Every structure is written in structure tokens, then in C-alpha cells.
N, C-alpha and C positions, 0 to 999 in steps of 0.2 A: 732380864730375859735369859742370860747365860746361867744364872743361878737356878731358874725354873727348869731349863732343859737338863741341867746337871742333876737336880733333884729327881726328875722323872727317870733319868738313867740310873740313879742310885737305887731306886725301887725296882726298875725292870731287870737290872742285871742279875741280882740274886734269884730272880724267878727262873733263870735257866737251870737251877738246880732241880726244879720239879720234874722236867722230863727225865733226868737221871734217876731220881727216886721211882718214878713210874716204871721206868725200864727195868730197874732192879726188881721191883715187885712183880712185874709181868713175867719176867723170866725165873723168878723165884731163885735167883742166884746173884751173888756179888763177887764171883771168883775173879773177874777181870778188873776189880777195883783193889789197889794196893791198900792195906790197913796202915802202912807206914806213910803213905801219901795222905790218906784221909785224916789220920790223927795228927800228922805233921802240920797240914793246913789249918785244922781245927784248933790246935794249940797256939799257932801264930795269931789266928783270929781272936782267941781269948786273951792273949798277951796285949793285943792292940786295942781291945774293947775299952778298958778303963780310960785311956787317953781319948777316945772317940767320944765317950760320954761326957768328958770334961771340956770338949772342944766347943767353941761357939760356931763352928762351921756346920750348918744344918745338913749339908750334902754328905759330908764325911760321917756325921752321927747317924743319919738315916741309913746310909749304905752299911755301916757297921752293924747296926741293930738287925736290919733285914738279912744281911749275909750271915751272920752269927746264928740267927734262928733257922734259916733254911739249910746252911751247911751242917748244923747240928743234926738236922733231919736226915741229911745224906749220911753222916757218920752212923747214926742209929740204925738206918735202913741197911747200910753196909754190914754193920755187925750182926744184926738179925739174920740177914740172908747169907752170911759167910758160912760155908760148910767146913766142918773141921778137916784139916789135913789128914790124908790117909798115910799111915805108916806101913812099911813092908816087914814089920816085925812078925816073925812066925813062932814066937816063944809062947 
């Protein structure tokens, strides 16, 4: 029973990335999202992913796969909707 509940949570938790993606698309801006944060989290997820794939723990494996897929979408959306920094160069 505990494993089933955890497995459901492992699938649901990464789904909370979807409202963030939709909000970025709706506003057509990701200016409030730090690229350092987005890539930092994504790199950590990538580094943990091989261990998750080799784990016998179905909850950890499921969570890692779902989270990597959906957070990759967050990073991609953030990059696409990130406007270039304006510089004050008058040259």
C-alpha cells in the first residue's frame, strides 16, 4: 500500500511543472526564471538519472524519469521564452 501511494506521488509531483510551463507560454516570458537555477536543477537531475535507471526501487525510477522529462520541458520553455539582456552600449 505504501509503495502504491508513493508511486502515485512519484507520477503526480513532476506534473506540477506543467502549470509553470503554461504560465511561461501564456506570458510569453521567462524573465522571472533564473537560467542558473533551471540549468543547475536540470544538470543535477541528469547526474542522478543513471543511478535511478539501475535502481530496483520503482518509485525512484518512475519519479526520475517523469521529473527529467517534465523538467527538461521547463528548461526548454525557459530558454525559448527568455528575452536577450538589453545592454546600454551606445557605440
